[in-house]
Residue, then its C-alpha position, 0 to 999 in steps of 0.5 A: m642263500d636264495i639258491f640254497l633255500a630254493e634247492v632245499a625247497r625243490r628237494h622237499p616239495r611236500d614238506f613245510i620247512m622251518m629254516i633257522y639262521d644266525g641273524a646275519p644281515c644277508h639272511r634276514p627274511s627281507a633280504l631273501h626270497v623264501p619259498a612257499n613251503m618254508c619259513v625262516d627264523t633267527l637264533p638268539p644272539y650269542s647262543p652257540q649251544l643252539n646252533p649245531i651247524e657250527n660243529l658241522w662247519d668245523d668238521l667240514r674244514e677239518k676234512f675237506f679244507p686242511n691247509l689247502y691252497f686253491d688256485s681259483m674260486t672254482s677250485v674252492e667251489h668244487q671242493l665245497v660241492s664234494a663236501a656237501r655231497y659227502y654229508e648228503s650221503q652220510p646222514q648218520c655222520v651229520k646226525s652224530i655231529t649235529g645231534f645235540p641232546w636237546i635236538i635228539s630228545n625233541v625228535l624222539n618225543a615228536n615221534 
């Protein structure tokens, strides 16, 4: 998680980012090195309607990990990197998967 946070911070050095996480113990701020341009907060328990990443994980599993056998963790990592690059290059796809109505209406109201 520290590597992910550092990479997001590196790619968005001029932005202040609020990262929302699911409350897993390994995601707690006390367990993380949170970059200076970022803060973290927790979702309430049992609130899947607030967690759009779950839909993206479902899509990722369906598109990139359908009944596959991997001979090593390196192979799994390569497949995951391919998936991440795909989603990074397809913002409209990500928006269609994660764009819950309450998110879209808040973004439109903010602009």
